[in-house]
SERO-4910 file (N, C-alpha, C, O; in steps of 0.05 Angstrom, whole numbers):
BEGIN
 pado doro    nc1    nc2    nc3   cac1   cac2   cac3    cc1    cc2    cc3    oc1    oc2    oc3
  Met    A   -787   1123    286   -779   1074    289   -770   1079    247   -758   1060    237
  Lys    A   -777   1099    233   -765   1105    215   -724   1100    228   -709   1082    234
  Ser    A   -725   1116    227   -694   1125    224   -679   1101    233   -657   1097    224
  Leu    A   -689   1084    252   -674   1059    262   -678   1023    241   -665   1003    235
  Lys    A   -699   1032    240   -697   1023    200   -681   1026    181   -673   1008    166
  Lys    A   -670   1063    176   -655   1060    159   -629   1045    167   -616   1030    154
  Gln    A   -625   1057    201   -603   1049    207   -591   1027    205   -566   1025    204
  Arg    A   -610   1006    204   -606    979    207   -586    973    168   -564    971    157
  Arg    A   -612    974    163   -605    974    133   -600    990    121   -613    994    100
  Ile    A   -577   1009    132   -542   1025    127   -532    998    134   -530    979    118
  Gln    A   -528    997    156   -523    970    178   -500    944    167   -477    937    169
  Val    A   -541    933    148   -532    900    139   -523    912    124   -500    907    133
  Leu    A   -517    929    101   -499    934     81   -481    942     81   -468    938     61
  Ala    A   -473    953     96   -436    948    101   -425    925    122   -401    922    125
  Ala    A   -442    911    135   -429    883    136   -419    872    109   -397    864    103
  Ala    A   -448    874     92   -457    858     76   -423    870     63   -409    849     60
  Ala    A   -408    892     55   -389    902     42   -368    886     40   -357    872     23
  Val    A   -361    895     79   -343    880     88   -342    863     90   -318    860     96
  Ala    A   -354    840     88   -355    817     80   -346    801     47   -338    779     39
  Leu    A   -352    824     38   -351    818     -1   -326    818      7   -317    798     17
  Ile    A   -305    844      4   -279    842     17   -268    826     22   -248    822      8
  Val    A   -275    811     42   -255    797     51   -257    776     49   -239    762     59
  Ala    A   -268    769     41   -291    750     15   -268    745     -4   -249    729      2
  Thr    A   -269    758    -27   -258    778    -54   -210    768    -43   -191    755    -52
  Gly    A   -216    789    -19   -187    785    -14   -177    755     -8   -159    745    -22
  Met    A   -189    739     17   -182    714     17   -182    703     -6   -160    690     -6
  Ile    A   -196    698    -33   -205    688    -42   -179    695    -71   -181    676    -87
  Gly    A   -164    709    -79   -134    726    -88   -122    719    -73    -98    725    -78
  Tyr    A   -126    702    -46    -99    708    -26    -86    670    -32    -64    660    -38
  Ala    A   -121    658    -25   -105    634    -38   -101    614    -62    -97    591    -67
  Met    A   -109    647    -76   -104    624   -114    -68    654   -124    -62    664   -146
  Arg    A    -59    658   -103    -41    665   -113    -18    647   -122     -5    659   -139
  Asp    A     -9    626   -117     10    613   -114     -7    583   -140     12    568   -146
  Gly    A    -30    576   -152    -38    577   -168    -53    575   -194    -67    559   -206
  Ile    A    -40    602   -196    -39    619   -222    -12    616   -238      8    628   -233
  Asn    A    -18    593   -262     11    600   -271      5    604   -311    -12    604   -328
  Phe    A     26    607   -307     13    627   -338     33    611   -357     53    598   -348
  Phe    A     27    613   -380     32    593   -397     53    599   -419     41    602   -441
  Arg    A     82    603   -422     91    609   -442     98    584   -469    103    561   -464
  Ala    A     97    597   -501    116    583   -503    145    585   -504    158    600   -489
  Pro    A    159    565   -528    193    582   -512    211    594   -541    235    592   -544
  Ser    A    198    603   -556    193    632   -574    193    655   -557    213    669   -556
  Gln    A    167    661   -538    167    672   -508    189    672   -493    201    693   -489
  Ile    A    198    645   -481    214    644   -469    232    656   -473    237    677   -462
  Ala    A    248    643   -492    260    659   -502    278    690   -513    302    694   -518
  Glu    A    260    705   -515    249    722   -518    257    733   -492    280    742   -487
  Met    A    233    731   -473    238    749   -441    225    713   -417    203    705   -409
  Pro    A    261    701   -416    258    695   -388    253    693   -369    267    706   -354
  Pro    A    237    682   -359    214    682   -322    239    695   -307    260    707   -314
  Glu    A    228    689   -288    244    708   -268    256    680   -238    244    668   -220
  Pro    A    278    682   -245    279    651   -207    264    650   -196    251    666   -182
  Gly    A    261    615   -200    234    607   -177    205    605   -192    186    591   -183
  Glu    A    204    625   -220    179    625   -226    166    602   -233    175    595   -255
  Val    A    143    583   -226    128    567   -226    126    580   -247    129    605   -245
  Phe    A    116    562   -288     91    570   -300     95    545   -323    103    522   -319
  Arg    A     88    558   -349     77    529   -358     87    529   -379     83    551   -390
  Leu    A    107    508   -399    127    514   -423    102    493   -440     99    471   -429
  Gly    A     81    497   -470     70    483   -483     81    482   -510     97    499   -518
  Gly    A     77    469   -519     93    475   -558     95    431   -565     97    412   -549
  Leu    A     92    431   -592    101    413   -590    132    397   -582    151    410   -574
  Val    A    132    368   -586    141    350   -566    168    350   -598    164    339   -619
  Glu    A    198    369   -589    215    356   -631    225    324   -620    229    307   -602
  Glu    A    225    336   -659    238    297   -677    249    287   -659    259    307   -647
  Gly    A    257    264   -645    291    251   -641    291    270   -618    295    291   -629
  Ser    A    289    273   -604    292    302   -582    294    277   -545    308    280   -525
  Ile    A    281    265   -550    262    229   -526    295    230   -518    311    241   -534
  Glu    A    301    220   -498    326    217   -483    314    201   -463    303    217   -449
  Arg    A    309    164   -449    313    165   -431    331    162   -405    349    145   -406
  Asp    A    329    171   -392    360    161   -376    353    130   -348    335    132   -331
  Pro    A    369    111   -349    356     88   -326    347     98   -311    323     93   -309
  Ser    A    356    116   -295    334    134   -263    313    132   -266    302    136   -245
  Gly    A    295    127   -286    266    145   -288    275    176   -301    255    188   -295
  Glu    A    287    191   -311    288    220   -322    286    220   -345    306    213   -358
  Ile    A    266    226   -359    265    236   -387    275    259   -404    264    279   -393
  Arg    A    284    265   -417    299    286   -436    289    288   -452    286    266   -464
  Phe    A    279    310   -463    270    311   -495    259    347   -493    253    354   -470
  Arg    A    257    373   -520    254    395   -525    240    395   -535    241    377   -552
  Val    A    218    412   -536    201    439   -525    195    451   -559    213    466   -564
  Thr    A    183    450   -575    189    472   -585    161    479   -619    153    463   -636
  Asp    A    158    503   -615    146    531   -629    153    522   -654    134    531   -667
  Gly    A    167    512   -669    185    535   -701    207    540   -684    227    526   -681
  Gly    A    199    566   -671    229    590   -672    237    580   -646    254    597   -640
  Ala    A    236    565   -628    256    567   -604    239    539   -594    216    531   -592
  Ser    A    270    527   -590    265    510   -574    275    493   -544    296    501   -554
  Val    A    281    478   -519    281    495   -487    272    456   -478    253    441   -479
  Pro    A    305    455   -471    296    428   -471    290    431   -439    295    449   -423
  Val    A    275    403   -434    261    392   -415    268    366   -385    249    351   -385
  Ile    A    278    362   -375    285    343   -355    253    340   -335    237    357   -325
  Phe    A    254    304   -335    212    301   -324    221    284   -299    222    304   -285
  Ala    A    225    274   -289    225    247   -270    193    250   -271    178    269   -270
  Gly    A    192    228   -273    152    217   -278    143    201   -290    156    188   -308
  Val    A    122    198   -285    112    181   -306     94    201   -317     79    218   -307
  Leu    A    107    188   -358     90    207   -366     63    200   -380     62    175   -378
  Pro    A     45    206   -391     15    210   -412     30    182   -429     52    179   -438
  Asp    A     10    168   -428      7    141   -453      6    162   -481     11    152   -503
  Leu    A      2    179   -480    -10    179   -507     18    211   -523     20    223   -545
  Phe    A     37    214   -485     60    230   -504     73    222   -532     75    198   -532
  Lys    A     80    231   -549    107    233   -561    117    255   -579    111    278   -582
  Glu    A    142    235   -593    133    273   -613    124    277   -644    109    269   -661
  Lys    A    136    289   -640    115    315   -656     81    325   -641     61    333   -651
  Gln    A     86    321   -624     54    327   -616     55    353   -581     68    369   -567
  Gly    A     35    343   -585     26    378   -560     35    379   -533     51    397   -532
  Met    A     34    371   -518     50    370   -500     34    392   -474     17    408   -483
  Ile    A     39    393   -445     36    423   -436     58    407   -405     54    387   -392
  Gly    A     76    423   -404     81    417   -370     90    442   -357     94    465   -366
  Thr    A     92    432   -329     87    450   -318    111    453   -292    110    438   -273
  Gly    A    130    470   -295    149    471   -281    161    506   -277    150    527   -276
  Gln    A    188    496   -276    206    527   -274    241    523   -294    253    505   -306
  Leu    A    243    549   -288    260    553   -312    285    548   -294    285    564   -275
  Arg    A    311    529   -293    344    536   -278    362    519   -303    360    498   -316
  Asp    A    388    552   -301    388    551   -335    401    535   -350    420    521   -355
  Gly    A    365    553   -360    352    539   -395    340    525   -388    316    527   -392
  Val    A    352    502   -375    346    487   -376    304    468   -367    307    451   -349
  Phe    A    278    468   -375    257    468   -356    254    447   -342    258    427   -355
  Ile    A    248    441   -315    252    419   -304    219    415   -292    206    425   -274
  Ala    A    217    404   -304    181    394   -311    174    385   -287    185    364   -281
  Ser    A    154    395   -263    140    383   -247    117    358   -258    125    335   -256
  Glu    A     93    363   -267     76    355   -292     85    359   -318     97    379   -327
  Ile    A     74    331   -337     64    339   -360     37    317   -373     28    295   -367
  Leu    A     29    343   -398     -7    343   -397      3    335   -439     13    349   -457
  Ala    A     -2    320   -439    -11    308   -476    -33    311   -486    -51    311   -469
  Lys    A    -39    314   -511    -58    314   -517    -77    300   -510    -66    283   -497
  His    A   -104    294   -510   -122    273   -508   -138    259   -536   -152    239   -541
  Asp    A   -132    273   -545   -155    263   -576   -146    270   -597   -136    290   -586
  Glu    A   -138    273   -624   -144    285   -649   -142    314   -650   -128    329   -663
  Asn    A   -166    318   -629   -170    354   -639   -159    354   -617   -179    349   -603
  Tyr    A   -148    355   -607   -137    369   -581   -109    384   -588    -92    374   -603
  Met    A   -106    420   -573    -92    426   -581    -89    454   -562   -100    474   -574
  Pro    A    -78    460   -538    -96    479   -518    -90    511   -534    -66    513   -539
  Lys    A   -103    533   -543   -109    547   -550    -81    566   -562    -76    580   -582
  Glu    A    -70    561   -544    -39    589   -532    -31    575   -555    -26    587   -576
  Val    A    -29    546   -552     -1    531   -572      2    529   -599     22    523   -612
  Thr    A    -39    539   -608    -37    531   -625    -26    561   -637     -7    563   -653
  Asp    A    -36    576   -628    -34    603   -631      2    612   -642     11    628   -658
  Ala    A     16    589   -620     48    594   -622     57    587   -645     69    603   -660
  Leu    A     53    565   -651     53    556   -676     48    556   -700     63    546   -717
  Lys    A     14    573   -704     12    595   -722     30    617   -727     36    623   -750
  Glu    A     37    626   -712     49    656   -717     77    636   -738     88    641   -759
  Gln    A     80    612   -718    106    615   -736    109    601   -755    129    594   -768
  Gly    A     82    595   -759     82    585   -794     72    553   -798     57    541   -813
  Ile    A     92    544   -770     80    522   -783     59    489   -758     65    468   -749
  Tyr    A     37    506   -760     21    488   -755     10    476   -778     11    484   -801
  Gln    A     -8    446   -761    -15    431   -784    -50    421   -763    -50    410   -741
  Pro    A    -64    426   -770   -101    421   -777   -107    389   -767   -116    372   -783
  Pro    A   -100    384   -742   -110    338   -752   -134    337   -766   -157    347   -764
  Gln    A   -120    318   -784   -134    315   -801   -163    291   -791   -156    268   -786
  Ser    A   -179    295   -790   -215    281   -798   -212    257   -809   -232    244   -816
***
């Protein structure tokens, strides 16, 4: 009798372990395309991403670089103080998007131009992604928001 209980207990534990491994594998498989790594313009200049790689680009919108095309396409440059990357975006920009403000775009690099599929801008005076802040501090141009 004890042997049967022990055997059942081992079977239940083995089934639970297999279920856990399968669930972990399925979660990893589902997230493989959803993980976007953040990069600053200086990092892109040093180590360009693989062709077709989707990633996030963040920094400050360079002053005087915003150009609006009659077709609705917007061109601008993103900088971290050390390098800048040209960006093309066809879509509606966030209301808070403007020059000298923090932004993060999701997209791909093609022929040295970042083709953005999504643009996010800071949502209040105190927000800037940690990665952008760190990149700007490394370049020595970070200015904390005034309260």
